[in-house]
SETORFI-520781 format. One line per 3 residues: their letters; for each residue x, y, z of C-alpha. Coordinates in nm, 4 decimals. Example, Ala and Ser with C-alpha at 12.3 -4.5 7.8 and 13.67 -1.06 7.14 Angstrom:
AS> 1.2300:-0.4500:0.7800  1.3670:-0.1060:0.7140
// end
This chain:
MKP> -1.7976:-12.9444:-3.1773  -2.1099:-13.0666:-3.3292  -2.4519:-12.9692:-3.2308
APF> -2.6598:-13.1739:-2.9975  -2.9377:-13.3631:-3.1815  -3.2442:-13.1677:-3.2627
DYH> -3.5636:-13.1970:-3.4843  -3.5539:-12.9956:-3.7955  -3.8783:-12.8346:-3.9293
RPT> -3.9028:-12.6185:-4.2320  -4.2694:-12.4714:-4.2325  -4.3923:-12.3076:-4.5670
SLA> -4.6494:-12.0776:-4.3799  -4.6730:-11.8684:-4.0842  -4.9739:-12.0730:-3.9492
ETF> -4.7353:-12.3905:-3.9789  -4.4596:-12.1885:-3.7815  -4.6936:-12.0958:-3.5219
DLL> -4.8134:-12.4755:-3.4872  -4.4574:-12.5564:-3.4281  -4.3834:-12.2832:-3.1692
ERY> -4.6652:-12.3992:-2.9839  -4.5646:-12.7518:-2.9875  -4.2081:-12.6827:-2.8742
GDE> -4.2676:-12.3728:-2.6825  -3.9107:-12.2543:-2.5031  -3.7451:-12.5702:-2.6709
GRI> -3.7941:-12.4427:-3.0201  -3.5531:-12.2046:-3.1869  -3.6274:-11.9947:-3.4989
LAG> -3.3667:-12.0246:-3.7848  -3.3375:-11.7482:-4.0226  -2.9872:-11.6172:-4.1270
GQS> -2.8340:-11.8589:-3.8776  -2.5171:-11.6467:-3.8295  -2.5680:-11.6362:-3.4514
LVP> -2.7756:-11.9447:-3.3998  -2.5539:-12.1986:-3.5774  -2.2348:-12.1110:-3.4053
TLN> -2.3996:-12.1420:-3.0606  -2.5627:-12.4908:-3.1572  -2.2218:-12.6032:-3.2998
MRL> -2.0570:-12.5053:-2.9378  -2.3651:-12.6397:-2.7702  -2.4108:-12.3107:-2.5788
ATP> -2.7967:-12.3779:-2.7263  -2.9203:-12.7218:-2.7149  -3.2686:-12.6822:-2.8475
RAV> -3.5175:-12.9661:-2.9003  -3.6074:-12.8190:-3.2360  -3.4819:-12.5844:-3.5005
IDI> -3.7664:-12.4182:-3.6959  -3.6247:-12.2901:-4.0272  -3.8167:-12.0163:-4.1623
NHL> -3.6229:-11.9296:-4.4829  -3.9234:-12.0526:-4.6829  -4.1914:-11.8483:-4.5713
PGL> -4.3325:-11.6542:-4.8545  -4.3406:-11.2750:-4.8588  -4.0902:-11.2059:-4.5791
SEI> -3.8053:-11.0937:-4.8023  -3.9705:-10.7845:-4.9649  -3.8349:-10.4236:-4.9586
RAT> -4.1113:-10.2073:-5.0704  -4.2500:-9.8512:-5.0450  -4.5846:-9.7983:-4.8554
SAG> -4.7869:-9.5123:-4.7545  -4.6317:-9.5276:-4.4210  -4.2804:-9.5231:-4.5347
LAI> -4.0397:-9.8026:-4.6147  -4.1310:-10.1748:-4.5262  -3.8399:-10.4255:-4.4955
GAL> -3.9325:-10.7867:-4.4744  -3.7854:-10.9666:-4.1939  -3.6054:-11.2242:-4.4147
ARH> -3.4406:-10.9588:-4.6083  -3.0757:-11.0347:-4.6476  -2.8192:-10.7650:-4.5187
EAI> -2.6768:-10.7740:-4.8695  -2.9956:-10.7233:-5.0420  -3.0864:-10.4220:-4.8087
EHD> -2.7399:-10.2742:-4.8491  -2.7722:-10.2424:-5.2185  -3.1360:-10.1776:-5.2651
PLV> -3.1946:-9.8338:-5.4229  -3.5272:-9.7842:-5.2031  -3.3389:-9.8320:-4.8978
RER> -3.0540:-9.5902:-5.0146  -3.3173:-9.3278:-5.1031  -3.5572:-9.3562:-4.8015
APL> -3.3284:-9.5033:-4.5220  -2.9701:-9.3981:-4.5953  -2.8815:-9.4605:-4.2294
IAA> -2.9395:-9.8333:-4.2887  -2.7426:-9.8123:-4.6121  -2.4510:-9.6676:-4.4245
ALP> -2.4731:-9.9072:-4.1323  -2.4880:-10.2238:-4.3297  -2.1298:-10.2428:-4.4666
LVG> -2.0019:-10.2317:-4.1233  -2.2200:-10.5501:-4.0241  -1.9791:-10.8541:-3.9868
HAA> -1.8113:-10.9575:-4.3107  -1.9379:-11.0204:-4.6666  -2.0167:-11.3777:-4.5973
IRA> -2.2224:-11.2924:-4.2819  -2.4020:-11.0257:-4.4707  -2.4954:-11.2646:-4.7362
RGT> -2.7020:-11.4784:-4.5027  -2.7967:-11.2508:-4.2191  -3.1290:-11.1138:-4.2017
FGG> -3.2771:-10.7972:-4.0675  -3.5338:-10.9671:-3.8583  -3.2893:-11.1903:-3.7043
SLA> -3.0468:-10.9160:-3.5978  -3.3339:-10.7461:-3.4395  -3.4641:-11.0283:-3.2864
LAD> -3.1160:-11.1463:-3.1273  -3.0944:-10.7946:-2.9757  -2.6957:-10.7769:-2.9433
PAA> -2.6126:-10.4421:-2.7635  -2.3067:-10.4155:-2.9973  -2.5078:-10.4706:-3.3081
ELP> -2.5519:-10.2029:-3.5674  -2.9279:-10.2500:-3.6790  -3.1093:-10.2145:-3.3529
ACV> -2.9635:-9.8704:-3.3030  -3.0549:-9.7685:-3.6408  -3.4145:-9.8600:-3.6107
VAL> -3.4425:-9.6668:-3.2647  -3.2783:-9.3788:-3.4401  -3.5173:-9.4099:-3.7424
DAT> -3.8440:-9.4200:-3.5068  -3.9100:-9.7581:-3.6535  -4.2120:-9.9902:-3.5946
IRV> -4.1498:-10.3647:-3.5611  -4.4519:-10.5686:-3.6902  -4.4708:-10.9042:-3.5311
ASR> -4.7349:-11.2080:-3.5673  -4.8411:-11.4961:-3.3690  -5.1479:-11.7085:-3.3742
RGT> -5.3268:-11.4330:-3.1582  -5.2910:-11.1893:-3.4771  -5.0459:-10.9067:-3.5528
REI> -4.9130:-10.6204:-3.3386  -4.6776:-10.3296:-3.3889  -4.3993:-10.2532:-3.1328
AAA> -4.2094:-9.9137:-3.1316  -3.8524:-9.9835:-3.1798  -3.7796:-9.7565:-2.8826
GFF> -3.9383:-10.0046:-2.6661  -3.8438:-10.3297:-2.8339  -3.5007:-10.3817:-2.7160
QGV> -3.5216:-10.4575:-2.3331  -3.1536:-10.5635:-2.2491  -2.8821:-10.8078:-2.3369
YTT> -3.0521:-11.0642:-2.6036  -3.3992:-10.9486:-2.4401  -3.6899:-10.7991:-2.6610
ALT> -4.0397:-10.7375:-2.6139  -4.1388:-11.0409:-2.8250  -4.3817:-11.2804:-2.6446
AGE> -4.4033:-11.6584:-2.6660  -4.4992:-11.7743:-3.0194  -4.4410:-11.4332:-3.1750
VIV> -4.2257:-11.3903:-3.4980  -4.0935:-11.0628:-3.6438  -4.2612:-11.0145:-4.0136
EII> -4.1690:-10.6722:-4.1106  -4.0078:-10.3362:-4.0115  -4.1672:-10.0112:-4.1113
IPT> -3.9369:-9.7148:-4.1221  -4.1499:-9.3938:-4.1459  -4.1017:-9.1266:-4.4001
SDG> -3.8932:-8.8527:-4.2492  -3.7996:-8.5244:-4.4430  -3.5368:-8.2861:-4.3483
WRD> -3.3145:-8.5052:-4.1554  -2.9379:-8.5486:-4.2173  -2.8042:-8.9001:-4.1073
GFD> -2.4735:-9.0265:-3.9929  -2.3400:-9.3288:-3.8843  -2.0038:-9.4610:-3.7645
ELA> -1.8211:-9.7261:-3.5139  -1.5203:-9.7925:-3.3739  -1.3736:-10.1762:-3.3473
RRQ> -1.0519:-10.3429:-3.3008  -1.0881:-10.4857:-3.6514  -1.3058:-10.4621:-3.9348
GDF> -1.6035:-10.7024:-3.8918  -1.5562:-10.7166:-3.5201  -1.8387:-10.5949:-3.3048
ALA> -1.8008:-10.2419:-3.2112  -1.6622:-10.1167:-2.8992  -1.8832:-9.8193:-2.9438
GLA> -2.1034:-9.6860:-3.2245  -2.3545:-9.4212:-3.3036  -2.6590:-9.3725:-3.5292
ARV> -2.7328:-9.0044:-3.5546  -2.9796:-8.7880:-3.7144  -2.9872:-8.4083:-3.7219
RRD> -3.2627:-8.1552:-3.8381  -3.1433:-7.8125:-3.8551  -3.2144:-7.4523:-4.0158
DRA> -2.9354:-7.1848:-4.0882  -2.9087:-7.0988:-3.7132  -2.9870:-7.4001:-3.4999
VRD> -3.0211:-7.7488:-3.4555  -3.4058:-7.7938:-3.4505  -3.3940:-8.1800:-3.3620
ARL> -3.1676:-8.4548:-3.2904  -3.1603:-8.8362:-3.2417  -2.8456:-8.9831:-3.1118
VFF> -2.8556:-9.3691:-3.0400  -2.5213:-9.5310:-2.9256  -2.4588:-9.8985:-2.9260
GVG> -2.1958:-10.1066:-2.7844  -2.2108:-9.8780:-2.4392  -2.5190:-10.0476:-2.2735
NAP> -2.7262:-10.3442:-2.2424  -2.9265:-10.2156:-2.5299  -2.9295:-9.9368:-2.7775
VRA> -2.8764:-9.6140:-2.5774  -3.0568:-9.2982:-2.6854  -2.8848:-9.0055:-2.5365
HQT> -3.1587:-8.7653:-2.4497  -2.9495:-8.5215:-2.2394  -2.6861:-8.4838:-2.5158
EAA> -2.9487:-8.4206:-2.7813  -3.0940:-8.1419:-2.5574  -2.7367:-8.0010:-2.5014
LKA> -2.6911:-7.9856:-2.8671  -3.0220:-7.8533:-2.9602  -2.9593:-7.5654:-2.6718
AAD> -2.6444:-7.4375:-2.8401  -2.5459:-7.6469:-3.1376  -2.2320:-7.6918:-2.9635
IRA> -2.0249:-8.0236:-2.9949  -1.8134:-7.9763:-2.6781  -2.1275:-7.9090:-2.4689
AQR> -2.2998:-8.2078:-2.6003  -1.9849:-8.4116:-2.5237  -1.9796:-8.2714:-2.1654
ALA> -2.3487:-8.3917:-2.1457  -2.2684:-8.7263:-2.2862  -1.9828:-8.7806:-2.0375
TEL> -2.2166:-8.7815:-1.7630  -2.5088:-8.9591:-1.9056  -2.3453:-9.2690:-2.0698
DPP> -2.2712:-9.5456:-1.7999  -2.1183:-9.8347:-2.0300  -2.0329:-10.1819:-1.8918
GDI> -1.6858:-10.3124:-1.9225  -1.5660:-10.6442:-2.0445  -1.2360:-10.7888:-2.1671
HGS> -1.2819:-10.6074:-2.4709  -1.3064:-10.2619:-2.3193  -1.3222:-10.0953:-1.9994
PQL> -1.6110:-9.8487:-1.9209  -1.3753:-9.5575:-1.9571  -1.2607:-9.6590:-2.3026
RRH> -1.6228:-9.7072:-2.4363  -1.7271:-9.3614:-2.2946  -1.4150:-9.1870:-2.4323
LAG> -1.4971:-9.3612:-2.7776  -1.8549:-9.2439:-2.7845  -1.7432:-8.9166:-2.7146
VLL> -1.4978:-8.9254:-3.0376  -1.7867:-9.0577:-3.2462  -2.0170:-8.8086:-3.1205
ERV> -1.7828:-8.5351:-3.2548  -1.6836:-8.7052:-3.5836  -2.0357:-8.7794:-3.6866
VSK> -2.2243:-8.4529:-3.5813  -1.9661:-8.2468:-3.7069  -2.0104:-8.3770:-4.0554
LLG> -2.3934:-8.3554:-4.0008  -2.3560:-7.9782:-3.9123  -2.1047:-7.9254:-4.1771
RAS> -1.8210:-7.8468:-3.9597  -1.4730:-7.9852:-3.9715  -1.4078:-8.2341:-3.6893
// end
């Protein structure tokens, strides 16, 4: 199929972008990487009055170290982030996740900010930024504001962005002493995950001091498993954590997998990932 007719705009500044968003309101759609928008346009699942192509906005593709941590521009491509030495050093969780995002062609065009703005509950990067306690910086005509990743994803394809706002940067705070792990289970390489886990553990010789376990593909948004984290910290016992997870998760079912399957796969991932982080054979 071909897309329905639309107006095409290619702003060269944020101010011009805000003008266009104000002009078109809900009938305008932002185009960044286009890996989700373009297929929905072609299938006429989306029929906006205007497409606003922000790929030529200056300064939104940078990856840089700051006093607050690591800053990744919203227009940074997945491929560039995956191979950036700063990301590997300061955000190894993201470097581990990106090879599992779609296929190489998708990673060549897809953007960090676009993935977060889409808020697909089966996507890898939303879970990573929640696990990393990242901050999402957004801008609009009203100015800028910062949104904690934990509160940004509010449901299926739903975020805390309000009318006229655009993601400009993601800030990942410096965090010492953490060990990071990432894995997912999908029917085929490049498919969306049936279940996935972005995990961080901080431990000493005798105990797990802290844990952040964020699952994806098992809810309407990234799911941080607080009860499972508490069970892991209480005993550093993976079996106890799996029992807690079985009661904590309430995944939806669809044609790709039942709730029971997704819950089981989440438990498998918990053992697989956390065992490696604790230096144990799984």
